[in-house]
C-alpha positions as CSV (number, residue, x, y, z in Angstrom):
1,M,139.8,55.7,132.5
2,I,137.7,54.2,129.6
3,V,140.2,55.9,127.0
4,M,143.1,54.1,128.9
5,Q,141.3,50.8,128.6
6,R,140.5,51.4,125.0
7,R,144.1,52.3,124.3
8,K,145.3,49.3,126.5
9,V,147.4,51.3,128.8
10,R,148.9,49.0,131.4
11,Q,151.0,51.4,133.4
12,F,150.1,54.8,134.5
13,F,152.8,56.8,136.3
14,V,151.7,60.0,138.3
15,L,154.3,62.7,139.4
16,G,153.0,65.3,141.9
17,G,152.2,66.4,145.3
18,D,149.1,65.8,147.6
19,G,146.6,66.9,145.1
20,T,148.1,64.8,142.3
21,H,148.2,61.7,144.5
22,K,144.5,62.2,145.4
23,G,143.9,62.2,141.6
24,A,146.0,59.0,141.3
25,M,143.9,57.3,144.1
26,Q,140.8,58.2,142.1
27,S,142.3,56.7,138.9
28,F,143.3,53.5,140.8
29,K,139.7,53.1,142.1
30,A,138.2,53.7,138.7
31,M,140.5,51.0,137.1
32,E,139.2,48.6,139.6
33,E,135.6,49.6,138.8
34,I,135.9,49.0,135.1
35,S,138.2,45.9,135.8
36,H,140.9,47.3,133.8
37,E,144.4,45.8,134.7
38,C,146.7,48.9,134.9
39,A,149.4,49.5,137.4
40,V,148.9,53.1,139.0
41,V,152.2,54.1,140.6
42,G,152.9,57.6,142.0
43,V,156.1,59.4,142.5
44,P,156.2,62.2,145.2
45,K,157.1,65.6,143.6
46,T,157.0,69.0,145.3
47,I,159.8,71.2,146.0
48,D,158.0,72.4,149.1
49,N,158.9,68.9,150.7
50,D,155.5,68.8,152.4
51,I,154.5,65.2,151.6
52,T,154.2,63.0,154.8
53,L,156.1,60.0,155.5
54,V,158.8,60.3,152.8
55,D,162.1,61.7,154.0
56,R,162.3,64.4,151.2
57,T,160.7,64.9,147.8
58,F,163.0,65.4,144.7
59,G,163.6,69.0,143.7
60,F,163.6,70.2,147.4
61,D,167.4,70.1,147.6
62,T,167.9,72.0,144.4
63,A,165.3,74.5,145.6
64,C,167.2,75.1,148.9
65,T,170.5,75.4,147.1
66,E,169.0,78.2,144.9
67,A,167.3,79.8,147.7
68,R,170.5,80.1,149.8
69,K,172.0,82.0,146.7
70,A,169.2,84.5,147.1
71,I,169.7,85.0,150.8
72,D,173.6,85.4,150.2
73,S,172.7,88.1,147.7
74,A,170.6,89.8,150.2
75,Y,173.3,89.7,152.8
76,V,175.8,91.3,150.3
77,E,173.2,94.0,149.5
78,A,172.5,94.7,153.1
79,T,176.2,94.8,154.2
80,T,177.4,97.0,151.4
81,N,174.7,99.7,151.6
82,A,174.0,102.0,154.5
83,N,171.3,101.2,156.9
84,C,170.0,98.5,154.7
85,V,167.7,95.5,155.0
86,G,167.8,92.6,152.5
87,L,164.5,91.1,152.4
88,V,163.9,87.7,150.6
89,K,160.7,86.1,150.0
90,L,160.8,82.4,149.4
91,M,158.4,79.7,148.3
92,G,156.3,77.6,150.6
93,R,152.5,78.1,150.5
94,H,151.6,76.0,153.5
95,C,154.9,75.2,155.1
96,G,158.3,76.8,155.7
97,W,160.6,73.9,154.6
98,I,162.5,75.9,151.9
99,A,162.8,79.1,153.9
100,A,163.9,77.4,157.1
101,T,166.5,75.0,155.4
102,A,167.9,77.8,153.2
103,T,168.1,80.1,156.1
104,I,170.1,77.3,158.2
105,A,172.4,76.6,155.3
106,A,173.0,80.4,154.6
107,R,173.8,81.2,158.2
108,N,173.6,85.0,157.7
109,A,169.9,85.8,158.1
110,D,168.7,87.6,161.3
111,I,165.0,86.8,160.9
112,C,163.2,83.9,159.2
113,L,159.4,83.9,159.2
114,I,157.5,80.7,158.2
115,P,153.7,80.0,158.1
116,E,153.9,77.5,161.0
117,M,154.9,80.3,163.4
118,N,152.5,82.5,165.4
119,I,153.7,85.9,164.4
120,N,153.0,89.3,166.2
121,L,154.0,91.9,163.7
122,P,154.7,94.6,166.1
123,K,157.2,92.3,167.8
124,V,158.8,91.7,164.5
125,M,159.1,95.4,164.0
126,D,160.6,95.9,167.4
127,Y,163.3,93.3,166.7
128,I,164.1,94.7,163.4
129,V,164.7,98.1,165.1
130,E,166.9,96.3,167.7
131,V,169.0,94.7,165.0
132,M,169.2,97.8,162.8
133,R,170.5,99.9,165.7
134,K,173.0,97.1,166.7
135,K,174.3,96.2,163.3
136,K,173.1,98.9,160.9
137,Y,171.8,96.1,158.5
138,A,169.6,93.1,158.6
139,V,168.7,90.1,156.5
140,I,165.1,88.8,156.6
141,V,163.6,85.8,155.0
142,V,159.9,85.2,154.7
143,A,158.0,82.3,153.2
144,E,155.1,83.0,150.8
145,G,152.7,81.2,153.0
146,C,152.9,84.0,155.7
147,G,150.6,85.8,153.2
148,D,147.8,83.8,154.8
149,T,148.9,84.0,158.5
150,M,150.5,87.5,158.9
151,I,147.9,89.2,156.7
152,T,144.4,88.0,155.4
153,S,144.2,86.8,151.8
154,G,141.2,87.4,149.6
155,G,140.1,83.8,149.8
156,G,140.0,83.2,146.0
157,T,141.5,80.4,144.1
158,D,143.7,80.1,141.0
159,A,143.3,78.0,138.0
160,G,144.6,75.1,139.7
161,G,142.2,75.3,142.6
162,N,145.1,76.6,145.0
163,K,144.2,79.4,147.3
164,V,145.5,82.8,146.2
165,L,147.7,84.1,148.9
166,A,148.2,87.9,149.8
167,D,151.7,88.9,148.6
168,V,153.5,89.1,151.9
169,G,156.8,90.4,150.4
170,P,155.7,93.9,149.3
171,F,153.4,94.0,152.4
172,L,156.3,93.5,154.8
173,K,158.7,95.7,152.9
174,D,156.1,98.6,153.2
175,A,155.4,97.8,156.8
176,I,159.1,97.9,157.7
177,T,159.7,101.2,155.9
178,K,156.7,102.9,157.6
179,H,157.7,101.8,161.0
180,M,161.3,102.9,160.6
181,K,160.4,106.3,159.2
182,S,158.0,106.7,162.3
183,L,161.0,106.3,164.4
184,D,163.3,108.5,162.2
185,I,165.6,105.5,161.5
186,P,167.1,105.8,158.0
187,I,166.6,102.6,156.1
188,T,166.9,101.1,152.5
189,I,165.3,97.9,151.7
190,K,166.6,95.6,148.8
191,Y,163.7,93.2,148.1
192,I,164.5,89.9,146.3
193,D,161.7,87.5,145.0
194,P,163.6,84.6,143.3
195,T,160.5,82.4,142.5
196,Y,161.5,81.1,139.1
197,M,165.2,81.2,139.8
198,I,164.3,78.6,142.3
199,R,161.9,76.4,140.7
200,A,162.9,76.6,137.0
201,V,166.6,75.5,137.2
202,P,168.3,72.1,136.4
203,A,168.3,69.6,139.2
204,N,171.7,69.5,141.2
205,A,173.6,66.4,141.5
206,F,171.7,65.0,144.6
207,D,168.2,65.5,143.0
208,S,169.3,64.2,139.7
209,I,170.4,61.0,141.2
210,Y,167.4,60.8,143.6
211,C,165.0,61.3,140.7
212,S,166.6,58.6,138.6
213,V,166.4,56.1,141.5
214,L,162.7,56.9,142.2
215,A,162.0,56.5,138.3
216,Q,163.6,53.1,138.3
217,M,161.6,52.1,141.4
218,A,158.5,53.2,140.0
219,V,159.0,51.2,136.8
220,H,160.2,48.2,138.7
221,S,157.1,48.3,140.9
222,A,154.7,48.4,137.9
223,L,156.4,45.5,136.2
224,A,156.4,43.6,139.4
225,G,152.5,43.9,139.5
226,Y,152.1,46.5,142.3
227,T,149.5,49.2,141.9
228,G,147.9,51.8,144.0
229,I,151.3,52.7,145.5
230,S,153.7,55.5,145.5
231,V,157.6,55.1,145.7
232,G,159.8,57.1,148.1
233,K,162.7,57.1,150.7
234,V,161.6,56.5,154.3
235,D,164.3,56.4,156.9
236,E,166.9,56.1,154.2
237,R,165.3,53.2,152.6
238,Y,163.6,53.2,149.3
239,V,160.0,51.7,149.8
240,M,156.6,51.4,148.3
241,L,153.8,53.2,150.0
242,P,150.0,52.8,149.5
243,I,148.8,56.1,147.9
244,H,146.2,56.6,150.6
245,S,148.9,56.8,153.3
246,I,150.1,59.9,151.7
247,V,146.9,61.7,150.9
248,D,145.0,61.0,154.1
249,K,147.5,63.0,156.3
250,G,147.5,66.3,154.7
251,A,150.8,68.4,154.2
252,R,153.7,68.0,156.4
253,K,154.8,71.1,158.3
254,V,157.8,72.3,160.3
255,D,157.2,71.1,163.8
256,L,157.9,74.2,166.1
257,K,159.2,71.7,168.8
258,S,161.6,69.9,166.3
259,R,165.3,70.2,166.1
260,V,165.0,71.8,162.6
261,F,163.2,74.8,164.3
262,E,165.5,74.9,167.2
263,R,168.5,75.1,164.6
264,L,166.6,77.9,162.8
265,L,166.4,80.0,166.0
266,A,169.9,79.2,166.9
267,T,171.1,80.2,163.4
268,T,169.2,83.4,163.3
269,G,169.3,84.3,166.9
270,Q,165.6,85.7,166.7
271,P,163.3,85.5,169.6
272,S,159.7,84.3,169.7
273,F,157.4,86.6,167.8
274,A,154.2,85.1,169.2
């Protein structure tokens, strides 16, 4: 902060998720401590859509659009190969918003597993057997966060301080293969992990406009003298929120009693795996 004071920085814009906003809050308090007049304004950014209060974060819509393409590809593979399972692992370290939303949009997946669910693996295997015997193919979507719920991760952290999750995609692929072989059911698994095809793409029309409006709001807020705030859309209205209102509540997760989850179950037709 001393460097910012020395360089006479008067506006500090921070783009990111929960961790980034915690840093923005620390910067805001540090500015006050050294009596440096500088507007600290945040813009919620995470494709996981896990920031509380705001309707959605920019990038999420684009991520779901690309994730749907991966599910559609898995469906094509599953339906054009004999006794085939199309398995897709999607992003979502702590929540299943991308997996659930893309599955509902695609409308051709038989199973969607998200971190918020209580998952009994034998029940999942039994249902896959049921689907394969009935349809001769299946499409399965799993969120990466299930690598810390279905299986136990090592507990280490990466360079960014995030917990290193066990890779649930290959684990589930091997588990399905072993289970089917034990029952003498022929199976082929087409595994798709489209991580960077989802996150490293140009924004779609919705996100491009949304991001532009948020950027304009952030600048207008700073010029109007506001600080220690983050801009976002709440109940379809663009608003300014105190940064602490975002960082104090933790990640927003898919409510298993919500209409979103009910739509997911209705779309896939899957039972409870608890």
